[in-house]
C-alpha positions as CSV (number, residue, x, y, z in Angstrom):
1,M,5.6,1.0,-14.9
2,N,8.0,2.4,-17.1
3,S,11.9,2.3,-15.5
4,R,15.2,2.6,-16.6
5,L,16.9,-0.8,-16.7
6,I,20.9,-0.7,-15.4
7,R,21.9,-4.2,-16.4
8,V,25.4,-5.3,-15.3
9,R,27.0,-8.8,-15.8
10,R,29.0,-9.4,-12.6
11,G,31.3,-12.6,-12.2
12,R,32.4,-14.6,-9.4
13,A,35.5,-12.1,-9.0
14,W,32.8,-9.2,-8.1
15,R,31.4,-11.4,-5.2
16,R,34.2,-13.0,-3.8
17,A,35.6,-9.6,-3.5
18,A,32.2,-8.5,-1.3
19,W,32.6,-11.6,0.8
20,C,36.6,-11.1,1.3
21,G,36.1,-7.5,2.7
22,A,39.7,-6.0,3.2
23,A,41.3,-9.0,1.5
24,S,42.8,-8.2,-2.0
25,L,40.8,-8.3,-5.3
26,A,43.8,-10.3,-7.1
27,T,43.7,-13.0,-4.2
28,C,39.5,-13.5,-4.3
29,A,39.3,-13.0,-8.0
30,S,40.0,-16.8,-9.0
31,G,37.6,-18.6,-11.2
32,A,35.9,-18.1,-14.6
33,S,32.4,-18.6,-14.3
34,Y,29.8,-15.9,-14.4
35,A,26.3,-15.5,-13.3
36,Q,23.7,-12.5,-14.8
37,S,22.3,-10.1,-12.5
38,S,20.0,-7.0,-13.2
39,V,19.4,-3.8,-11.1
40,T,16.4,-1.8,-12.1
41,L,15.7,1.8,-10.9
42,Y,12.3,2.8,-11.0
43,G,10.4,5.9,-9.3
44,I,7.5,8.3,-9.6
45,I,7.1,12.0,-8.4
46,D,3.6,12.8,-8.4
47,T,2.0,16.0,-6.6
48,G,0.1,18.8,-6.4
49,V,-2.2,21.6,-4.9
50,E,-5.6,20.4,-3.2
51,Y,-8.3,22.5,-1.4
52,V,-10.3,20.8,1.6
53,T,-13.5,22.2,3.0
54,N,-14.8,21.8,6.6
55,I,-12.0,21.0,8.4
56,G,-11.8,20.8,12.3
57,P,-14.0,22.5,14.9
58,Q,-14.2,25.9,13.0
59,K,-15.0,23.9,9.5
60,S,-12.1,26.1,8.1
61,S,-10.5,25.4,4.5
62,S,-7.2,24.5,3.3
63,V,-4.9,25.0,0.3
64,H,-1.8,23.0,0.4
65,F,0.6,20.3,-0.9
66,S,0.0,16.8,-0.4
67,T,2.5,14.5,1.4
68,L,1.4,11.1,1.5
69,T,-0.4,10.6,-2.0
70,A,-1.4,12.3,-5.0
71,S,-2.7,10.6,-8.1
72,L,0.0,8.1,-7.0
73,P,2.0,8.1,-4.1
74,S,5.7,9.4,-4.5
75,L,8.7,7.0,-4.3
76,W,11.7,5.7,-5.7
77,G,13.3,2.3,-5.4
78,L,15.7,-0.5,-6.5
79,R,14.7,-4.0,-7.4
80,G,17.2,-6.9,-8.2
81,K,17.6,-10.3,-9.4
82,E,20.8,-12.6,-9.7
83,D,20.4,-15.7,-11.6
84,L,22.2,-18.6,-9.3
85,G,21.3,-21.3,-11.8
86,N,19.1,-24.4,-12.1
87,G,16.2,-22.0,-11.7
88,L,17.2,-20.2,-8.7
89,S,17.5,-16.3,-8.5
90,A,18.3,-14.2,-5.4
91,V,15.8,-11.2,-5.6
92,F,15.5,-7.7,-3.5
93,V,13.6,-4.8,-3.4
94,L,14.3,-1.3,-1.5
95,E,11.6,1.3,-1.7
96,S,11.4,4.9,-0.8
97,G,8.6,7.0,-0.1
98,F,8.7,10.7,0.2
99,A,7.1,14.0,0.1
100,P,7.9,16.1,-2.9
101,G,6.6,19.4,-1.5
102,Q,9.1,19.3,1.5
103,G,11.6,16.5,0.3
104,T,11.1,14.5,3.3
105,L,10.6,11.0,3.9
106,N,7.5,9.2,4.5
107,Q,6.3,5.9,6.1
108,G,7.8,7.3,10.0
109,G,10.9,8.6,8.5
110,R,11.9,5.3,7.3
111,L,14.7,5.4,4.6
112,F,13.0,2.4,2.7
113,G,9.7,2.5,4.4
114,R,7.8,1.2,1.7
115,Q,9.2,-2.1,1.2
116,A,12.8,-3.8,1.9
117,Y,13.3,-7.3,1.5
118,V,15.5,-10.2,-0.1
119,G,14.9,-13.7,-0.8
120,L,15.0,-16.5,-3.3
121,S,12.9,-17.3,-6.3
122,G,12.3,-20.9,-8.0
123,Q,10.1,-22.8,-9.7
124,W,8.8,-23.7,-6.3
125,G,7.8,-20.0,-5.6
126,T,9.7,-17.0,-4.2
127,L,10.4,-16.4,-0.3
128,T,11.5,-13.2,0.8
129,L,12.5,-11.4,3.8
130,G,12.1,-7.7,5.2
131,R,9.4,-5.0,5.2
132,Q,6.9,-6.1,2.9
133,Y,3.2,-5.3,1.9
134,S,0.4,-7.7,3.8
135,Q,-1.2,-9.8,1.3
136,I,-4.4,-7.7,1.6
137,F,-2.9,-5.0,-0.1
138,W,-2.3,-7.1,-3.2
139,A,-5.7,-8.6,-3.4
140,V,-7.6,-4.7,-3.3
141,L,-5.3,-3.9,-6.0
142,T,-7.5,-6.4,-8.4
143,G,-10.9,-4.4,-8.2
144,D,-10.0,-1.2,-6.8
145,T,-10.0,1.1,-9.9
146,L,-9.0,4.5,-8.2
147,A,-7.1,4.0,-5.1
148,P,-4.3,5.2,-4.0
149,N,-5.8,8.4,-5.5
150,I,-6.0,10.7,-2.9
151,Y,-9.8,10.9,-3.1
152,A,-11.0,7.3,-3.3
153,A,-13.6,4.8,-1.8
154,A,-10.3,3.6,0.3
155,D,-10.6,6.8,2.2
156,L,-13.2,5.0,4.4
157,D,-10.2,2.4,5.3
158,P,-6.6,4.2,4.8
159,Y,-5.4,1.0,5.8
160,L,-5.8,-1.0,2.7
161,T,-3.5,1.4,0.5
162,Q,-0.6,1.0,3.2
163,P,-0.6,-2.5,4.7
164,R,3.1,-3.0,5.2
165,V,4.4,-5.0,8.2
166,D,8.1,-5.2,9.3
167,N,10.1,-8.3,10.5
168,S,8.1,-10.5,8.0
169,I,8.3,-13.7,5.9
170,V,6.5,-14.0,2.7
171,Y,5.7,-17.2,0.5
172,T,4.3,-16.5,-3.3
173,Y,3.3,-19.1,-5.6
174,K,2.5,-18.0,-9.4
175,L,1.4,-20.5,-12.2
176,S,-0.3,-19.0,-15.0
177,G,-2.8,-16.2,-13.9
178,L,-3.2,-17.9,-10.3
179,T,-1.3,-16.3,-7.5
180,V,-1.2,-17.7,-3.9
181,A,0.7,-15.9,-1.4
182,A,1.3,-16.0,2.8
183,A,2.7,-13.4,5.1
184,Y,3.7,-13.7,8.8
185,S,5.3,-10.8,11.0
186,F,7.3,-11.3,14.2
187,G,6.4,-7.7,14.9
188,R,4.7,-5.4,12.6
189,D,5.9,-2.1,13.5
190,A,8.2,-0.6,16.0
191,A,8.7,2.9,14.1
192,D,5.3,4.6,14.0
193,S,3.8,5.9,17.4
194,A,1.2,4.1,19.2
195,P,-1.6,6.6,18.0
196,A,-0.4,5.7,14.6
197,G,-0.8,2.3,14.9
198,G,2.7,1.4,15.6
199,C,3.6,-1.5,17.8
200,A,6.6,-2.5,20.0
201,G,7.6,-4.4,17.7
202,Q,9.3,-8.1,18.2
203,S,8.7,-9.1,22.0
204,P,10.7,-12.1,23.5
205,T,8.0,-12.5,26.3
206,D,4.8,-12.4,24.3
207,W,4.4,-14.6,21.3
208,R,1.2,-13.0,20.3
209,A,2.3,-8.8,20.7
210,C,2.6,-7.0,17.4
211,K,2.4,-10.0,15.2
212,A,0.4,-10.1,11.9
213,M,-0.6,-12.6,9.2
214,S,-2.3,-13.0,5.8
215,A,-3.0,-14.8,3.1
216,M,-4.3,-14.4,-0.7
217,V,-5.4,-16.2,-3.7
218,K,-6.1,-14.3,-7.0
219,Y,-6.8,-15.4,-10.4
220,D,-6.1,-12.8,-13.4
221,A,-7.0,-13.9,-16.8
222,G,-6.1,-10.4,-18.4
223,K,-10.0,-9.5,-19.2
224,W,-11.2,-10.3,-15.7
225,G,-10.0,-11.0,-12.5
226,V,-11.0,-11.8,-8.5
227,A,-9.3,-12.0,-5.5
228,T,-9.6,-12.7,-1.8
229,A,-7.5,-12.2,1.1
230,I,-7.6,-12.3,5.0
231,D,-5.4,-10.0,7.2
232,R,-4.8,-10.0,11.0
233,N,-3.0,-7.9,13.4
234,Y,-2.4,-8.8,16.9
235,G,-2.3,-6.0,19.4
236,G,0.6,-4.9,22.0
237,G,1.0,-1.3,21.3
238,G,0.3,-0.5,24.8
239,T,-1.5,3.0,26.2
240,G,-2.5,5.1,23.0
241,S,-2.6,2.3,20.6
242,P,-5.7,1.1,18.7
243,L,-5.0,-2.4,20.2
244,P,-3.2,-2.0,23.3
245,R,-3.1,-5.6,24.3
246,S,-1.8,-8.5,22.6
247,S,-5.0,-10.3,23.3
248,Q,-6.9,-8.0,21.2
249,T,-6.7,-8.3,17.3
250,D,-7.6,-6.5,14.0
251,T,-9.3,-8.9,11.3
252,R,-10.3,-8.0,7.9
253,A,-11.5,-10.5,4.9
254,V,-12.3,-9.0,1.8
255,I,-13.2,-10.3,-1.9
256,D,-12.9,-8.2,-5.0
257,G,-12.5,-8.5,-8.8
258,Y,-12.8,-6.7,-12.0
259,V,-13.9,-7.1,-15.7
260,K,-12.6,-5.4,-19.0
261,F,-15.0,-4.2,-22.1
262,G,-12.9,-2.5,-24.4
263,N,-11.3,0.7,-23.3
264,S,-13.4,0.2,-20.3
265,T,-12.5,-1.3,-16.9
266,F,-15.2,-2.1,-14.1
267,G,-14.3,-3.0,-10.2
268,A,-15.8,-3.8,-7.4
269,G,-14.9,-5.4,-4.0
270,F,-16.8,-6.2,-0.4
271,Q,-14.6,-6.2,2.9
272,H,-16.1,-7.5,6.6
273,R,-13.8,-6.3,9.7
274,I,-13.9,-7.4,13.1
275,N,-11.5,-4.6,15.4
276,H,-11.4,-5.9,18.9
277,G,-9.5,-2.5,19.6
278,A,-12.8,-0.5,18.9
279,Q,-14.6,-1.3,22.3
280,T,-17.1,0.7,23.6
281,P,-19.1,0.3,27.1
282,T,-21.7,-0.8,24.9
283,V,-20.0,-2.7,22.0
284,F,-17.5,-5.3,22.4
285,D,-16.4,-5.7,18.9
286,A,-16.7,-3.0,16.0
287,I,-18.0,-4.9,13.1
288,S,-18.2,-3.1,9.8
289,N,-18.9,-3.9,6.0
290,Y,-17.2,-2.3,3.3
291,W,-18.1,-1.9,-0.4
292,W,-17.0,-0.1,-3.4
293,I,-18.0,0.0,-7.1
294,G,-15.9,2.1,-9.6
295,G,-14.5,2.3,-13.3
296,S,-12.2,3.7,-15.8
297,Y,-12.8,4.9,-19.3
298,L,-10.3,5.9,-21.9
299,P,-12.3,7.7,-24.6
300,V,-8.8,8.4,-26.6
301,P,-5.9,7.2,-25.7
302,T,-4.4,10.3,-23.8
303,I,-7.3,10.9,-21.8
304,A,-8.6,8.8,-18.6
305,L,-11.6,9.0,-17.0
306,D,-12.1,7.5,-13.6
307,A,-15.0,7.3,-11.0
308,Q,-15.8,5.2,-7.6
309,F,-18.2,5.1,-4.9
310,G,-17.7,3.3,-1.6
311,H,-20.0,2.9,1.4
312,I,-19.3,1.6,5.2
313,T,-21.5,0.7,7.9
314,V,-20.3,0.4,11.5
315,S,-22.0,-1.7,14.1
316,S,-21.4,0.9,16.8
317,N,-23.6,4.2,17.0
318,A,-23.9,5.3,13.4
319,S,-20.2,5.4,12.7
320,G,-20.4,4.6,8.8
321,G,-20.1,7.2,5.8
322,S,-19.9,7.0,1.9
323,V,-17.4,8.6,-0.4
324,I,-17.7,9.3,-4.0
325,A,-14.7,10.2,-5.9
326,A,-13.7,11.0,-9.6
327,R,-10.4,12.0,-11.6
328,V,-9.5,13.1,-15.2
329,M,-6.1,12.8,-16.8
330,Y,-4.3,13.8,-19.3
331,F,-1.2,11.9,-20.8
332,L,1.4,14.3,-21.9
333,S,3.5,11.3,-22.9
334,K,3.9,7.7,-21.5
335,R,5.4,8.8,-18.8
336,T,4.1,12.5,-17.6
337,S,0.4,13.2,-16.9
338,V,-1.5,16.2,-15.7
339,Y,-5.0,15.7,-13.8
340,V,-7.9,17.3,-11.7
341,T,-9.3,14.8,-9.1
342,A,-12.2,15.6,-6.7
343,G,-14.0,14.0,-4.0
344,H,-16.9,14.3,-1.5
345,V,-17.6,12.3,1.9
346,F,-20.9,11.9,3.7
347,N,-20.3,11.3,7.4
348,Q,-22.7,9.6,9.3
349,R,-23.5,11.7,13.0
350,N,-20.6,9.8,14.8
351,A,-17.9,9.2,11.8
352,A,-15.3,11.6,11.0
353,F,-13.9,10.0,8.0
354,S,-11.7,12.6,5.9
355,I,-11.9,13.1,2.2
356,D,-8.2,13.9,2.2
357,G,-6.1,11.0,2.0
358,G,-3.2,12.7,1.1
359,V,-2.3,14.3,4.8
360,I,-1.2,12.2,7.8
361,P,-4.2,12.1,10.2
362,P,-6.1,13.8,12.0
363,A,-4.7,17.1,10.0
364,S,-7.8,17.5,7.8
365,N,-10.5,15.6,9.7
366,P,-13.9,17.3,10.0
367,L,-15.8,17.0,13.2
368,P,-18.2,14.2,13.7
369,G,-21.1,14.4,11.2
370,V,-19.5,17.0,9.1
371,S,-19.3,15.9,5.4
372,Q,-16.3,17.2,3.2
373,T,-15.1,18.0,0.2
374,G,-11.7,18.1,-1.6
375,A,-10.1,18.7,-5.0
376,M,-6.7,19.0,-6.5
377,V,-4.9,19.9,-9.1
378,G,-1.6,17.7,-10.3
379,I,1.4,16.5,-12.3
380,R,2.8,12.8,-12.0
381,H,6.1,11.6,-13.6
382,M,7.2,8.1,-14.1
383,F,10.6,6.9,-14.5
């Protein structure tokens, strides 16, 4: 990502002033050793106007701005690192998501709803604490060539583009192209509403309630890569939640990869999911299998062509579907692009997947069994 690097050198005087609070800078500034630190300001502003068909009981159409994502989600953030010596560094990330059309915060109105963590990094790996991504997110990035585009195979499981958890500890170890990581959350979400998947946060009485855990192994060789991950959320969100009780779990296992040939990249993946929260009188667990395949091609350096197909089958009563999506992007510069993207979802008779990944569900949902088409013209700037 193109970004502006703000690099400053802070000596012990600066740090000790922060520690001393109201004490005078002159008193606290003794000592002559120095450490180097850097702070990076970065961001994306990406929005456009989209058209969606077959919305709701009236099968109406809508023309509107997207809010959650476009070709990429709009965001800004700060990433910092301080050299502590002997190969040890302090690291942090604060990242905020917003809707350009309204200037409002996404992720349930959180100021830093995308990421907010601090930790230590050394030769032994990196340990971070805060609001962070589940490891399944980083695994899916390996083989998903189009998401988080507003229309993509991920419309069949929107969780894969936004699996963030509060109160989490993450350990990551990297060696050459190999990455091994694990995450554990003491209470994955206390901000979102129960119907949106929110949970009660950290519980002092129920060790399973609202917990989350994930792990990933990934290898990236440059011309090809492969990743696998497992992700489990525990229930406890109460009435209205997809997982009301802490004894219920929602587990996903994914494997995916990519390969490059010249200016072309092909990616594919497969996910198996067991959701104890999706129970009916005849089906105890909803078991689904989801796969996708896609590719990107640059015929010239200023034009990118992307296409993707995804399909999901669900064990309960014809609740699966398929998505086909495509995008054409023209690069006006290294930082600014314009694009046209479109997609279509085919719903089985009991499924109501929406093609519109740019709004909070169920704003653009069709009726069960009704297919839906979306198209969007947009602009993106990265800084």
